[in-house]
Residue, then its C-alpha position, 0 to 999 in steps of 0.5 A: x759763307x762760301x766765297x763767290x766764284x771768280x768770273x771767267x776771263x778771256x784768258x781762261x777761255x783761251x787756255x781751255x780752247x787752246x787758242x790765243x786771247x786775241x782769237x777768243x776776242x775775235x770770235x765774239x767781236x768778228x765771228x766771220x773772220x774765224x774758221x767755223x771749227x775754231x769758233x765752235x771750240x771757243x764758244x764751247x769752252x766759253x759755255x763750260x766756263x759760263x763766260x759772257x763777253x763784256x762788250x762795253x768793257x771792250x769798247x773802253x779798251x779799244x776806244x770804239x763803240x760796240x754799237x752801229x747806227x741805222x738811219x731810215x727815212x720812215x720807220x713806219x714803212x713795212x720795208x724799213x721795219x723788215x730791214x731793221x729786224x734783219x739788221x738787228x739779227x745780223x748785229x746780235x750775232x756779232x755782239x753789236x747793238x743798233x741805234x735807230x733814227x727815223x729822219x721823217x724823209x728830211x735830208x737835214x735831219x738825216x745829216x744831223x743824225x749821221x753826224x751825231x752817230x759819227x760820235x757815238x757809233x762804230x759805223x752807220x747804215x744809211x737807208x734810202x738817203x735823201x741827202x745830196x751826194x756831196x753830203x753823203x761823201x762828207x759823212x763817209x769821211x767822218x764814220x764808216x758808212x754803208x748805203x742801202x738803196x742808194x749808189x754813190x761811187x766809192x762808198x759801199x752800198x747794198x740795193x734791191x736790184x729790181x730792174x729785170x723784175x720791173x721789165x718782166x712785170x711790164x712785159x706781162x701787162x702788155x701780153x695781157x693786152x694793156x696798151x696804156x699803162x701808168x707808173x705811180x711814183x714814190x718820193x721825188x728824191x728817192x734813188x730807188x724811185x728814179x731807178x724804177x721809173x727809168x726802167x719802166x720808161x725805157x721798157x715802154x719805149x721798147x714795147x711801143x706802149x703808152x706810159x703815163x707818169x703820174x705825179x710824185x708822192x710821199x709814199x703813203x697809203x693816203x697818196x695811193x687812195x688819192x691817185x685813184x681819181x687821176x688814174x681813172x681820169x687818165x684812162x689807163x688800164x694798168x698801174x705799176x706802183x712804186x711800192x706795195x704801200x701805194x698800190x694798196x692805197x690805190x686799190x682802196x681808192x678805186x674801190x671807193x670810186x666803185x671800181x674793182x681790181x683787176x676787172x677795171x684796173x690792173x695794179x702791181x706793187x713792189x717790195x712784197x710787204x703788204x701784198x697778201x693783206x690786200x684784196x685781191x692779193x697784189x702781184x708785186x716784186x720782192x723787196x729783199x729787205x731781209x737780205x739787204x739788211x743782213x748784207x748791209x750790217x755784214x759789210x759795215x762790220x767787216x770794214x770797221x773790224x779792219x778788213x777791206x770793205x770794198x766800195x762796190x755796189x752790191x745788188x740783191x736780185x728781185x723777182x716777180x711774185x704773181x697774185x690776182x691783181x692783174x688781168x686782161x683789160x675790159x674790151x673797148 
């Protein structure tokens, strides 16, 4: 019987590639910190030797988990689903797994989950957190932390910067002739909602346009449907919705009430996640969920691998995507 071949080790790969053992380890644990040429040489040597990095064994040796935590307020929201997939792709490139938790928009559950992840993971990406700033700071003392779509001074964060795009949307509605416009909000505790509302309010004042602020929602399709009656009662001719989920619901709600978009009411969304599934196609703002998810994971892993993780907030610029859900208002 033929003896079973010995499995290749880090030392074998290092010798074959002409580098140190620590360099081989970093190629598989922190590829962004190794030059492309060296990384290529090491990976080619590993492939020839059929070497597979044992991530769990490395975690036992270093005392750190090979996984990170990703905490989202609602995993059924298409923006969060897209962000999760992007984060998983980014983490796989660094041989890192992801634990995912859905907090159901609860600050209490959010805090509990983050405290659990602090014991089980090497870091946490916390998306659109509902926790208070003081609680977020407490979590950052327990575990390396990167925030998504929330800015807290002194903590690394990545967010969709849609301020310019929101101003552009309102400008275009005014150019079309709309003079009474509504903002359909998301959750009251959402940092992103506050930023978008502030941007629209400030721009409306500059343009001398009447802005109607509707009641906060829980950011569901049903909320959008329910808002249709209020939109008609308030006599607005255009609505800027917090996101595409609400916008899609609003379009459906208006249809049920015998109104059409954009003939009776113009509607815009945010995130570009459902826009082409709605009829007519939604004019919206790109949410940049892919880029935000990739950057958040990269920043977290850079910090947990010993590199300097700057606490600055990094904004990913959003742009307007024009489709068919806006038009001039009906003449009086």
